[in-house]
N, CA, C and O of each residue as an XYZ file, in Angstrom:
772
protein
N       1.117     -1.096      0.268
C      -0.151      0.064      0.027
C       0.818      1.119     -0.424
O       1.703      1.162      0.431
N       0.976      1.699     -1.061
C       1.862      3.295     -1.108
C       1.036      4.460     -1.059
O       0.253      4.796     -1.947
N       1.237      5.049     -0.007
C       0.928      6.512      0.531
C       2.367      7.340      0.386
O       3.552      7.056      0.567
N       1.671      8.441     -0.010
C       2.495      9.682     -0.260
C       3.226     10.343      1.489
O       4.278     10.931      1.744
N       1.911      9.821      2.497
C       1.993     10.637      3.547
C       2.833      9.702      4.434
O       2.926      8.518      4.109
N       3.548     10.236      5.708
C       4.969      9.925      6.303
C       4.380     10.114      7.424
O       5.364      9.994      8.154
N       3.489     10.326      8.149
C       3.150     10.884      9.398
C       2.946     10.036     10.917
O       3.065     10.435     12.076
N       2.657      8.961     10.460
C       1.870      8.364     11.091
C       2.829      6.735     11.037
O       2.618      5.728     11.712
N       3.704      6.929     10.171
C       4.961      5.772     10.193
C       4.017      4.280      9.962
O       4.346      3.096      9.888
N       3.315      4.663      9.925
C       2.152      3.366      9.306
C       1.730      3.470      7.830
O       1.295      4.546      7.419
N       1.810      2.657      7.206
C       0.884      2.863      5.654
C      -0.442      3.022      5.727
O      -0.852      3.841      4.904
N      -1.682      2.304      6.750
C      -2.451      2.164      6.337
C      -3.082      3.310      7.388
O      -4.164      3.839      7.134
N      -2.366      3.623      8.508
C      -2.763      4.483      9.259
C      -2.931      6.035      8.047
O      -3.790      6.818      7.640
N      -1.897      5.825      7.944
C      -1.298      7.352      6.607
C      -2.339      7.537      5.028
O      -2.696      8.522      4.382
N      -2.547      6.100      4.881
C      -3.479      6.157      4.081
C      -4.789      6.704      4.417
O      -5.324      7.647      3.834
N      -5.364      5.914      5.597
C      -6.921      6.461      5.680
C      -6.634      8.711      6.598
O      -7.406      9.436      7.224
N      -5.171      8.891      6.122
C      -5.192     10.360      6.655
C      -5.406     10.998      5.530
O      -5.976     12.075      5.358
N      -4.881     10.221      4.702
C      -4.435     10.739      3.257
C      -6.026     10.953      2.752
O      -6.551     12.014      2.414
N      -6.591      9.691      2.803
C      -8.154      9.354      2.210
C      -9.041     10.362      2.809
O      -9.909     10.844      2.081
N      -8.938     10.797      4.176
C     -10.171     10.958      5.180
C      -9.425     12.368      5.696
O      -8.301     12.602      6.139
N     -10.974     13.449      5.333
C     -10.271     15.008      5.504
C     -10.412     14.890      7.297
O      -9.694     15.398      8.158
N     -11.833     13.868      7.460
C     -11.729     14.609      9.060
C     -10.860     13.586     10.040
O     -10.715     13.889     11.224
N     -10.254     12.286      9.471
C      -9.044     11.704     10.080
C      -7.940     12.724      9.788
O      -7.118     12.430     10.656
N      -7.539     13.511      9.254
C      -6.753     14.181      9.328
C      -6.843     15.328     10.272
O      -5.935     15.914     10.859
N      -8.361     15.561     10.298
C      -8.165     17.095     11.564
C      -8.188     16.111     12.799
O      -7.675     16.716     13.741
N      -8.580     14.816     13.190
C      -8.437     14.332     14.316
C      -7.132     13.977     14.983
O      -6.979     13.939     16.204
N      -5.947     13.648     13.832
C      -4.994     13.323     14.074
C      -3.981     14.430     14.377
O      -3.015     14.339     15.135
N      -4.403     15.600     13.583
C      -4.231     16.673     14.191
C      -4.175     17.898     15.914
O      -3.517     18.770     16.480
N      -5.719     16.845     16.031
C      -6.295     17.483     17.414
C      -5.588     16.847     18.395
O      -5.431     17.437     19.464
N      -4.786     14.928     18.115
C      -4.302     14.727     18.956
C      -3.071     14.884     19.619
O      -2.654     14.717     20.765
N      -2.454     15.398     18.131
C      -0.625     15.402     18.456
C      -0.390     16.618     19.546
O       0.225     17.632     19.215
N      -0.910     16.444     20.827
C       0.029     16.839     21.967
C      -0.193     16.114     23.037
O      -1.087     15.376     23.451
N       1.233     16.647     23.525
C       1.656     15.473     24.676
C       1.794     14.210     24.518
O       1.730     13.532     25.544
N       1.991     13.603     23.382
C       2.019     12.304     22.713
C       3.003     11.975     21.600
O       2.912     12.918     20.813
N       3.855     11.147     21.168
C       4.810     11.353     19.868
C       3.660     11.953     18.563
O       2.484     11.845     18.215
N       4.783     12.548     18.224
C       3.909     13.382     16.428
C       3.161     11.641     15.985
O       1.956     11.640     15.733
N       4.004     10.136     15.914
C       3.531      9.074     15.075
C       2.543      8.189     16.228
O       1.750      7.434     15.667
N       2.505      8.183     17.179
C       1.180      8.320     17.809
C       0.048      8.328     17.917
O      -0.822      7.461     18.000
N       0.092     10.058     17.913
C      -1.537     11.038     17.862
C      -1.875     10.974     15.868
O      -2.999     11.070     15.374
N      -0.616     10.801     15.099
C      -1.448     10.548     13.560
C      -1.890      9.066     13.421
O      -3.012      8.928     12.933
N      -1.247      7.965     13.745
C      -1.816      6.642     13.775
C      -3.543      6.499     14.813
O      -4.410      5.671     14.533
N      -3.628      7.314     15.738
C      -4.846      7.546     16.601
C      -6.116      7.117     15.337
O      -6.627      6.010     15.161
N      -6.381      8.406     14.583
C      -7.415      7.930     13.307
C      -7.808      6.500     13.100
O      -8.947      6.113     13.360
N      -6.758      5.616     12.575
C      -6.815      4.859     12.418
C      -7.270      3.165     13.138
O      -7.697      2.121     12.645
N      -6.861      3.665     14.689
C      -7.451      2.884     15.626
C      -8.464      2.961     16.197
O      -9.076      2.101     16.830
N      -8.862      4.780     15.852
C     -10.273      4.532     16.200
C     -11.597      4.234     15.227
O     -12.772      3.999     15.510
N     -10.758      4.369     13.720
C     -11.671      3.313     12.747
C     -11.978      2.174     13.138
O     -13.121      1.725     13.224
N     -10.332      1.289     13.569
C     -10.746     -0.246     13.566
C     -11.256     -0.411     14.827
O     -11.768     -1.527     14.915
N     -11.340      0.265     15.911
C     -12.193     -0.259     17.088
C     -13.945      0.158     16.352
O     -14.837     -0.655     16.593
N     -14.179      1.015     15.774
C     -15.451      1.323     15.726
C     -15.754      0.434     14.265
O     -16.782      0.665     13.628
N     -15.115     -0.229     13.969
C     -15.389     -1.270     11.984
C     -15.635     -0.838     11.149
O     -16.321     -1.335     10.256
N     -14.948      0.679     11.182
C     -15.089      1.518      9.690
C     -13.772      1.772      8.999
O     -12.703      1.501      9.547
N     -13.858      2.298      7.782
C     -13.214      2.495      6.965
C     -12.799      4.182      7.043
O     -11.676      4.619      6.789
N     -13.603      4.740      7.323
C     -13.155      6.438      7.487
C     -14.251      6.948      8.709
O     -15.327      6.512      9.117
N     -13.444      8.020      9.034
C     -14.434      8.668     10.326
C     -15.431      9.688      9.880
O     -14.988     10.686      9.313
N     -16.620      9.578     10.048
C     -17.752      9.828     10.030
C     -17.815     10.694     11.398
O     -17.811     10.223     12.536
N     -17.882     12.232     10.996
C     -17.874     13.138     11.952
C     -19.283     13.087     12.569
O     -19.411     13.241     13.783
N     -20.352     12.874     11.763
C     -22.165     12.831     13.018
C     -21.846     11.635     13.002
O     -22.461     11.306     14.016
N     -21.513     10.989     12.761
C     -21.664      9.565     14.019
C     -20.678      9.362     15.211
O     -21.011      8.878     16.293
N     -19.465      9.774     14.896
C     -19.536      9.966     16.259
C     -19.247     11.558     17.213
O     -18.718     11.900     18.271
N     -19.836     12.069     16.273
C     -20.692     13.198     17.534
C     -21.888     12.922     18.047
O     -22.466     13.537     18.943
N     -22.380     11.637     17.244
C     -23.750     11.407     17.815
C     -23.146     10.008     19.178
O     -23.805      9.544     20.109
N     -21.386      9.619     18.669
C     -21.888      8.434     19.983
C     -21.629      8.624     21.610
O     -20.922      9.441     22.199
N     -22.542      7.464     22.152
C     -22.701      7.946     23.488
C     -20.948      7.608     23.947
O     -20.096      6.737     23.772
N     -21.185      9.464     24.905
C     -20.297      9.717     25.124
C     -19.410      8.815     26.012
O     -18.205      8.618     25.852
N     -20.053      8.400     26.791
C     -19.063      6.949     27.884
C     -18.494      5.725     27.151
O     -17.500      5.120     27.552
N     -19.179      5.408     26.071
C     -19.079      4.236     25.134
C     -17.379      4.980     24.577
O     -16.256      4.550     24.841
N     -17.764      6.176     23.765
C     -16.940      6.693     22.839
C     -15.375      6.504     23.808
O     -14.406      5.891     23.358
N     -15.405      7.260     25.380
C     -14.444      7.362     25.903
C     -13.827      5.872     26.244
O     -12.596      5.857     26.255
N     -14.295      4.967     26.445
C     -14.023      3.285     26.460
C     -13.254      2.855     25.621
O     -12.190      2.237     25.665
N     -14.140      3.391     24.538
C     -13.356      3.188     23.124
C     -11.980      3.807     22.794
O     -11.364      3.271     21.873
N     -11.441      4.809     23.385
C     -10.384      5.414     23.192
C      -9.471      4.759     24.371
O      -8.369      4.299     24.070
N     -10.006      4.715     25.925
C      -8.929      4.281     26.638
C      -8.766      2.554     26.343
O      -7.952      1.961     27.051
N      -9.524      1.780     25.322
C      -8.702      0.548     25.488
C      -7.133      0.497     25.400
O      -6.404      1.294     24.811
N      -6.910     -0.209     25.853
C      -5.419     -0.651     25.507
C      -5.221     -1.629     23.954
O      -5.774     -2.584     23.408
N      -4.060     -0.683     23.698
C      -3.416      0.773     23.933
C      -4.303      1.635     23.615
O      -5.077      1.652     22.658
N      -4.125      2.494     24.631
C      -5.323      3.987     24.570
C      -4.616      4.545     23.245
O      -3.493      4.498     22.743
N      -5.898      5.110     22.939
C      -5.788      5.800     22.040
C      -4.560      7.533     22.100
O      -3.856      8.126     21.283
N      -4.836      7.666     23.194
C      -3.891      9.187     23.517
C      -3.465      9.082     25.387
O      -4.137      8.448     26.201
N      -2.504      9.691     25.631
C      -2.026      9.747     26.862
C      -3.685     10.075     27.986
O      -4.091      9.495     28.993
N      -4.239     11.231     27.204
C      -5.385     11.466     28.722
C      -6.542     10.996     27.255
O      -6.746     11.831     26.374
N      -7.086      9.828     27.205
C      -8.157      8.813     26.441
C      -9.248     10.112     27.047
O      -9.347     11.025     26.227
N     -10.020     10.309     28.272
C     -11.343     10.203     28.254
C     -11.216     12.025     28.208
O     -12.208     12.655     28.575
N     -10.226     12.633     27.844
C     -10.278     14.080     27.848
C     -10.358     14.123     26.080
O     -11.143     14.825     25.442
N      -9.632     13.456     25.669
C      -9.109     13.887     24.789
C     -10.418     13.218     23.373
O     -10.358     13.701     22.242
N     -11.270     12.325     23.658
C     -12.288     11.712     23.735
C     -13.336     12.989     23.504
O     -13.862     13.270     22.428
N     -13.461     13.483     24.383
C     -14.370     14.372     25.008
C     -13.886     15.443     23.382
O     -14.798     15.640     22.578
N     -12.968     15.825     23.178
C     -12.527     16.844     22.099
C     -12.849     16.406     20.781
O     -13.273     17.107     19.863
N     -12.576     15.020     20.769
C     -12.739     14.536     19.421
C     -14.013     14.286     18.740
O     -14.223     14.148     17.535
N     -15.172     14.240     20.157
C     -16.979     14.200     19.901
C     -17.281     16.004     19.810
O     -18.346     16.348     19.296
N     -16.268     17.148     20.347
C     -16.588     18.267     20.046
C     -16.014     18.543     18.242
O     -16.647     19.237     17.446
N     -14.929     17.939     17.972
C     -14.688     18.373     16.491
C     -15.777     17.994     15.880
O     -16.544     18.724     15.251
N     -15.876     16.712     16.076
C     -17.283     16.204     15.025
C     -18.261     16.908     15.074
O     -18.661     17.506     14.075
N     -18.843     16.986     16.227
C     -19.915     18.209     16.257
C     -20.050     19.291     15.474
O     -21.000     19.647     14.777
N     -18.691     19.917     15.718
C     -18.654     21.225     14.536
C     -18.494     20.831     13.777
O     -18.591     21.783     13.002
N     -18.181     19.671     12.972
C     -17.649     19.281     11.287
C     -19.365     19.434     11.396
O     -20.030     20.426     11.097
N     -19.756     18.365     11.825
C     -21.221     18.268     11.340
C     -22.536     19.464     11.168
O     -23.527     19.602     10.450
N     -21.957     20.104     12.142
C     -23.142     21.019     12.296
C     -22.585     22.719     11.488
O     -23.325     23.701     11.440
N     -21.653     22.691     11.131
C     -20.445     23.980     10.531
C     -20.798     23.660      9.279
O     -21.699     24.298      8.735
N     -20.016     22.415      8.488
C     -19.619     21.972      7.754
C     -20.272     20.979      6.783
O     -19.808     20.560      5.723
N     -21.746     20.613      7.515
C     -22.421     19.534      6.736
C     -21.522     18.673      7.075
O     -21.258     18.131      6.002
N     -20.686     18.048      8.109
C     -19.996     16.729      7.769
C     -18.628     16.317      6.946
O     -17.886     15.336      6.985
N     -18.653     17.603      6.141
C     -17.883     17.177      5.138
C     -16.585     18.362      5.702
O     -16.736     19.582      5.650
N     -15.632     17.829      6.100
C     -14.415     18.519      7.015
C     -13.299     18.765      5.595
O     -12.162     18.917      6.043
N     -13.310     18.820      4.467
C     -12.693     18.995      3.624
C     -13.161     20.529      2.700
O     -12.571     21.306      1.949
N     -14.854     20.377      3.389
C     -15.074     21.910      2.908
C     -14.570     23.436      3.737
O     -15.044     24.572      3.691
N     -13.519     22.911      4.409
C     -13.143     23.534      5.255
C     -12.181     24.485      4.514
O     -12.083     25.691      4.738
N     -11.388     23.682      3.473
C      -9.787     24.102      3.290
C     -10.498     24.123      1.314
O      -9.942     24.650      0.350
N     -11.597     23.490      1.330
C     -11.320     23.052     -0.221
C     -11.844     24.551     -0.582
O     -11.186     24.814     -1.588
N     -12.775     25.815     -0.273
C     -13.062     27.212     -1.245
C     -12.539     27.644      0.028
O     -13.468     27.405      0.800
N     -11.869     27.995      0.503
C     -10.975     28.943      1.048
C     -10.312     29.511      0.095
O      -9.467     28.909     -0.567
N     -10.692     30.999     -0.113
C     -10.223     32.075     -1.160
C      -9.113     32.393     -0.671
O      -8.587     33.149     -1.488
N      -8.012     32.151      0.781
C      -7.316     33.102      1.004
C      -6.622     32.506      2.202
O      -7.403     32.097      3.061
N      -5.420     32.369      2.445
C      -4.722     31.900      3.590
C      -5.238     32.294      4.651
O      -5.673     31.625      5.588
N      -5.193     33.416      4.509
C      -5.848     34.105      6.233
C      -7.571     33.755      6.847
O      -7.964     33.670      8.010
N      -8.500     33.578      5.267
C      -9.655     33.079      5.262
C      -9.488     31.152      5.688
O     -10.334     30.505      6.305
N      -8.529     30.764      5.288
C      -8.028     29.360      5.748
C      -7.777     29.169      7.115
O      -8.324     28.181      7.605
N      -6.884     30.069      8.073
C      -6.318     30.177      9.224
C      -7.817     30.416     10.069
O      -8.146     29.772     11.065
N      -8.519     31.350      9.508
C      -9.774     31.934     10.385
C     -10.628     30.375     11.069
O     -10.571     29.818     12.166
N     -11.450     30.061      9.680
C     -12.005     28.816      9.745
C     -11.067     27.806     10.191
O     -11.726     27.158     11.004
N      -9.936     27.310     10.131
C      -9.447     25.903     11.329
C      -9.222     26.628     12.911
O      -9.493     25.841     13.819
N      -8.785     27.955     13.347
C      -9.025     28.410     14.652
C     -10.272     28.108     14.930
O     -10.406     27.551     16.020
N     -11.403     28.311     14.215
C     -12.816     27.904     14.925
C     -13.218     26.587     15.283
O     -14.261     26.178     15.794
N     -11.952     25.878     14.829
C     -12.341     24.407     15.090
C     -11.944     24.270     16.663
O     -10.950     24.776     17.184
N     -13.030     23.400     17.371
C     -12.692     23.428     18.912
C     -11.703     22.222     19.197
O     -11.797     21.069     18.778
N     -10.603     22.849     20.120
C      -9.522     22.226     20.302
C      -7.828     22.731     19.441
O      -6.653     22.403     19.609
N      -8.218     23.231     18.944
C      -7.466     24.419     17.610
C      -7.394     26.176     18.051
O      -7.967     27.261     17.950
N      -5.956     25.300     18.721
C      -5.460     27.241     19.146
C      -4.922     28.155     17.911
O      -5.183     27.860     16.745
N      -4.338     29.010     18.183
C      -3.454     29.634     16.886
C      -2.070     28.585     16.115
O      -1.899     28.372     14.915
N      -1.309     28.122     17.194
C      -0.158     27.071     16.190
C      -0.860     25.982     16.076
O      -0.970     25.795     14.865
N      -1.323     25.273     16.564
C      -1.921     24.568     16.191
C      -2.846     24.284     14.345
O      -2.895     23.443     13.448
N      -3.559     26.003     14.793
C      -4.041     26.141     13.315
C      -3.149     26.389     11.924
O      -3.284     26.039     10.752
N      -2.118     27.216     12.700
C      -0.958     27.404     11.708
C      -0.210     26.343     11.424
O       0.363     26.650     10.379
N       0.180     25.093     11.792
C       0.740     23.761     11.177
C      -0.228     23.031     10.448
O       0.165     22.258      9.574
N      -1.834     23.205     10.757
C      -2.614     22.403     10.002
C      -1.997     23.298      8.852
O      -1.003     22.854      8.277
N      -2.571     24.664      8.431
C      -2.645     24.960      7.547
C      -1.097     24.856      6.379
O      -1.043     24.797      5.151
N      -0.191     24.868      7.250
C       0.870     24.374      6.504
C       1.239     23.129      5.730
O       1.812     22.843      4.679
N       0.295     22.169      7.338
C       0.589     20.472      6.698
C      -0.245     20.750      5.084
O       0.479     20.438      4.139
N      -1.532     21.244      4.718
C      -2.231     21.480      4.249
C      -1.785     21.709      2.544
O      -2.105     21.144      1.499
N      -0.600     23.201      3.009
C       0.043     23.827      1.619
C       1.090     22.827      1.541
O       1.630     22.550      0.470
N       1.334     22.384      2.428
C       2.970     21.377      1.437
C       3.043     20.081      1.632
O       4.164     19.593      1.781
N       1.675     19.088      1.682
C       1.608     17.830      1.638
C       0.204     17.833      1.136
O       0.107     16.923      0.313
N      -0.841     18.419      1.269
C      -2.187     18.280      0.214
C      -2.325     19.171     -1.046
O      -3.281     19.184     -1.820
N      -1.192     19.914     -1.110
C      -1.435     20.702     -2.269
C      -2.778     22.274     -1.962
O      -3.371     22.953     -2.799
N      -2.803     22.320     -0.766
C      -3.882     23.224     -0.183
C      -3.672     24.814     -0.279
O      -3.949     25.392      0.772
N      -3.229     25.652     -1.356
C      -2.488     26.421     -1.606
C      -3.170     27.800     -1.997
O      -2.880     28.395     -3.035
N      -4.140     28.272     -1.036
C      -5.184     29.880     -1.506
C      -3.834     30.609     -1.231
O      -2.787     30.292     -0.665
N      -4.395     31.951     -2.005
C      -3.262     32.895     -1.621
C      -2.894     33.072     -0.542
O      -3.726     32.656      0.265
N      -1.924     33.550     -0.031
C      -1.147     33.464      1.549
C      -1.294     32.803      2.422
O      -1.453     33.121      3.601
N      -1.243     31.359      1.746
C      -1.059     30.206      2.844
C       0.026     30.436      3.722
O      -0.146     30.283      4.931
N       1.040     30.758      3.299
C       2.783     29.851      3.951
C       2.206     31.009      4.961
O       1.854     30.573      6.058
N       2.016     32.812      4.693
C       1.863     33.650      5.635
C       0.782     33.376      6.980
O       0.779     33.660      8.178
N       0.018     32.761      6.167
C      -1.196     32.432      7.627
C      -0.492     31.448      8.301
O      -0.709     31.461      9.513
N       0.477     30.381      7.817
C       1.091     29.651      8.580
C       1.845     29.360      9.075
O       2.159     28.266      9.545
N       2.845     31.465      9.053
C       3.773     31.628      9.832
C       5.092     30.612      9.548
O       5.297     29.918      8.553
N       5.650     30.714     10.373
C       7.054     30.053     10.309
C       6.698     28.198      9.944
O       7.580     27.399      9.628
N       5.978     28.031     10.017
C       5.739     26.714      9.862
C       4.704     26.490      8.508
O       3.837     25.625      8.379
N       5.084     27.531      7.578
C       4.885     27.502      6.360
C       6.371     27.850      5.467
O       6.323     27.711      4.245
N       7.754     28.329      6.154
C       8.725     28.195      5.329
C       8.741     27.054      4.379
O       7.931     26.127      4.373
N       9.760     27.221      3.568
C       9.737     26.302      2.602
C      11.442     25.532      2.772
O      12.479     25.997      2.299
N      11.319     24.463      3.453
C      12.449     24.067      3.753
C      12.631     23.662      4.998
O      13.238     22.650      5.351
N      12.090     24.471      5.685
C      11.961     24.689      7.218
C      11.671     22.801      8.116
O      10.622     22.169      7.990
N      12.611     22.424      8.742
C      11.984     21.572     10.048
C      11.432     21.581     11.091
O      12.124     21.030     11.947
N       9.790     22.222     11.737
C       9.642     22.042     12.247
C       8.338     21.689     13.003
O       8.128     21.819     14.209
N       7.674     21.313     12.240
C       6.237     20.670     12.632
C       6.321     19.318     11.938
O       7.380     18.804     11.577
N       4.643     18.582     11.722
C       4.832     17.423     11.634
C       4.586     17.813      9.820
O       4.686     16.976      8.923
N       4.270     19.213      9.639
C       4.164     19.107      8.230
C       4.993     19.213      7.509
O       4.749     19.449      6.326
N       6.469     19.051      8.047
C       7.423     18.639      6.858
C       8.307     17.100      6.992
O       9.362     16.582      6.626
N       6.909     16.760      7.886
C       7.533     15.397      8.322
C       7.418     14.690      6.468
O       6.582     15.237      5.750
N       8.284     13.516      5.845
C       8.004     13.347      4.517
C       8.378     12.090      4.452
O       8.122     11.251      3.589
N       9.318     11.964      5.908
C      10.285     11.125      5.881
C      10.930     10.200      7.299
O      10.437     10.598      8.354
N      11.596      9.440      7.402
C      12.213      8.902      8.972
C      13.154     10.372      9.098
O      13.184     10.977     10.169
N      13.882     10.846      7.930
C      14.355     11.622      7.877
C      14.135     12.672      8.667
O      14.738     13.137      9.634
N      12.796     13.077      7.866
C      12.796     14.776      8.226
C      11.960     14.804     10.006
O      11.797     15.721     10.810
N      11.627     13.451     10.033
C      11.060     13.421     11.566
C      11.907     13.059     12.517
O      11.661     13.249     13.709
N      13.095     12.446     12.040
C      14.167     13.122     13.131
C      14.741     14.337     13.429
O      15.167     14.724     14.517
N      14.705     15.092     12.019
C      15.068     16.556     12.649
C      13.989     17.434     12.909
O      14.356     18.553     13.269
N      12.309     17.196     12.805
C      11.608     18.119     13.537
C      11.748     17.735     14.669
O      11.681     18.646     15.494
N      11.986     16.351     15.228
C      12.438     15.895     16.772
C      13.767     16.514     17.402
O      13.896     16.581     18.625
N      14.467     16.833     16.775
C      15.605     17.835     17.092
C      15.215     19.181     16.916
O      16.079     19.896     17.422
N      14.188     19.921     16.366
C      14.250     20.949     16.358
C      13.667     21.022     17.288
O      14.230     21.741     18.114
N      12.400     20.458     17.732
C      11.308     20.462     18.454
C      12.188     20.432     20.279
O      12.055     21.356     21.082
N      13.081     19.067     20.570
C      14.259     19.097     21.646
C      14.992     20.496     21.886
O      15.242     20.918     23.015
N      15.283     21.115     20.801
C      16.364     22.927     20.769
C      15.561     23.987     21.195
O      16.016     25.001     21.725
N      14.228     23.754     20.950
C      13.248     24.675     21.126
C      13.231     24.346     22.340
O      13.902     25.066     23.081
N      12.603     23.367     22.870
C      11.935     23.581     24.265
C      13.549     23.289     25.494
O      13.358     23.284     26.710
N      14.513     23.146     25.103
C      15.858     23.270     25.480
C      16.461     25.321     25.585
O      17.064     25.920     26.475
N      16.144     25.595     24.799
C      15.795     27.161     24.497
C      14.914     27.855     26.063
O      15.304     28.456     27.064
N      13.553     27.357     25.550
C      12.724     27.652     25.884
C      12.762     27.273     27.381
O      11.639     27.441     27.855
N      13.793     26.746     28.452
C      13.872     25.965     29.776
C      14.925     27.148     30.013
O      15.011     27.450     31.203
N      15.453     27.624     29.460
C      17.215     28.182     29.676
C      16.512     29.745     30.418
O      16.930     30.272     31.449
N      15.545     30.166     29.688
C      14.843     31.104     29.578
C      13.889     31.388     30.700
O      13.777     32.498     31.220
N      13.312     30.485     30.990
C      12.345     30.293     32.325
C      13.340     30.535     33.442
O      12.977     30.475     34.617
C-alpha cells in the first residue's frame, strides 16, 4: 500500500489520513503531549475499533460519550489522556457536522485566502493559533491546499524547507529533524525560564 504521507509511520494509518479529511483533523487534534506518530495513528485506531473504513463526524458526534471514551481508553490507549481527548474528538466531530455538513474537506476546499483558511481552522474546537497554523502548513505542503497567502497564514510553519512541525515530515529523516528542532526549542525555552 503506497501512500505519500509519512505522518503516522504506518502505511494503513497514513492511507486513512490521506483519504479521510476528518481523520486528518483528528490526528492533528490528538497531536499534543504524545509522540507525533502516535497522534496521527490515532484515527486509524479509532476507525478499527469502530469497525469502519473512514471516520464519520456525524456518527462520532452522535456516539454515546461514555462508550466513546471507553473506546479511546482500550489498551493501547489512543492518547495519553483518553477521556478528555474523547470529549475533544466528539466536540470536533459535532462542529464539523454542524458547521460543515459533516464534510471536513469543505473547511479548506473553497477557502479563497490563507487568512480565511486560518480563520476557519482556528474556529475548530481544540485548535489554538499554533495548531491551526501547523495544519495550514500541512495542508499546503502535503495536500496542495494553497490559497493565496497560505504560507503567510501558516507563519514560520509555512516556510519552505523548514523542519519545525509535522507539516515537514515526509520520511524518517525529516521526522528526526523535526524532533531535533522541537528538542532544541524546548531547551531554549527552559533556559529562558
